[in-house]
N, C-alpha and C positions, 0 to 999 in steps of 0.2 A: 504494500500500500504506500506508494510514493507520496512523500510530503507529510506523513504522519508525525515524524520527528519534529519538523518545523512547526506543525500545528500544536504539538504539545508545548514547545518552547513559547509560542505566542500566547496560548491559553494560560500558561504558568506566569508569564510576564504580566498578563492582565490581572491575575490574582494578586500578585505582588503590588502592582500599581493601585489596585483597589485598597489594599491595606495602607499603602503610602498616602492615598487621597484621604482616607478616613482619619488617620492619625497625624497627617502632615509631617512625615518623617524625613523625606529627602526631596524628591522632585517637586512635590506640592508645597514644600517649605522654601526651597532655594533652587529653582530650576537651572540656573546657569552653573552653579557649583556642582550640582548633581551631574549635569551633562559633561562638564569637564572631567570630573572624577571617573565617570563611566567610560568616556572616550580614552582617557589615559590608561585606565586599567585594561580596556579591550585591546589597545595598541600594544601594551606590554605583553599580554598573553598571546597575541598574534605573533609577536616577535619570538616568544618562547616556542610557539608552535612551529615557526619557520626553522628554528634551530633544531627542534626535534625531528622535523621532516627531513632536513638536510642530513642529519645524523642517522636517519633510517629507523629511529625509535618510534615515531608516530606514523602509522599507516591508516588510511581511510577504511580499508576493508570493503567487502561487498555487503550492503544492507538494502533490502527492499524498502526501508522506511525513509531513505534519503531521496531527495528530488533527482539526484543524478547530475546536478550542475556543480562544476568545480571552478573555484576562483583561481586556483593554482594546482599543480600536481599534489595529490593527497590532501587537499584543503577544500572540503565541500562548502557550499554556500551557507549551510546551516551553522558552521563553526563560528564565524564572527557574531552571529546573532545569539548563539548560545553563550559566548564569552561576554557579550554586553549584558545579557540576562543575568549571568553569574555575578558580574560586578554590581549591577543594580540591586539584585537580591541581597548581596552581602552588605551593601550600603544601607538598605532599608533595615536589615536585621541589626546592624551596628547602631544605627540611629535609634531604633526601638529599644535595644538593650541599654543604651546610654540614657534614654528618657526614663526607663524604669529605675535605673540606679539613682538618677537625680531625684526622682520622686521619693524613693525610699530614703535617701539621705536627708531630704527636706522633712520627711515625716519623723525621722529619728532625731533631727535637730530641733523640732518644734518643742516649745515649753510644755510641761505637763499641765493638764487642766487643774485649776484650783478648786479644792473641795471646800465650799463655804460653810458646810455643816460641821466640819472638823474644827477643833479648836479649843 
């Protein structure tokens, strides 16, 4: 079923984007910074892939789930989209974890309620 892998990536990215939109974690909070972070991460991992492909470590293999379109030898069109999704999902997860830790630290630092009946 050609294109299934790409479809799964896009549906998953939609789910992560929905979480991002709901909680304003990354792209919905700072679109330019998110775009730069995802682009830099994607380019880094594409360079990593290029080194792995040149060394013969990374091979595409034959899968009926891929579209069959290659950007370069051993580099299917789905790879940069997967890498961008990976970077975006990691950024959303990091931002969510940071927000939870900040909320917990704020709750721990809050003064204890005063019991007016004690005394």
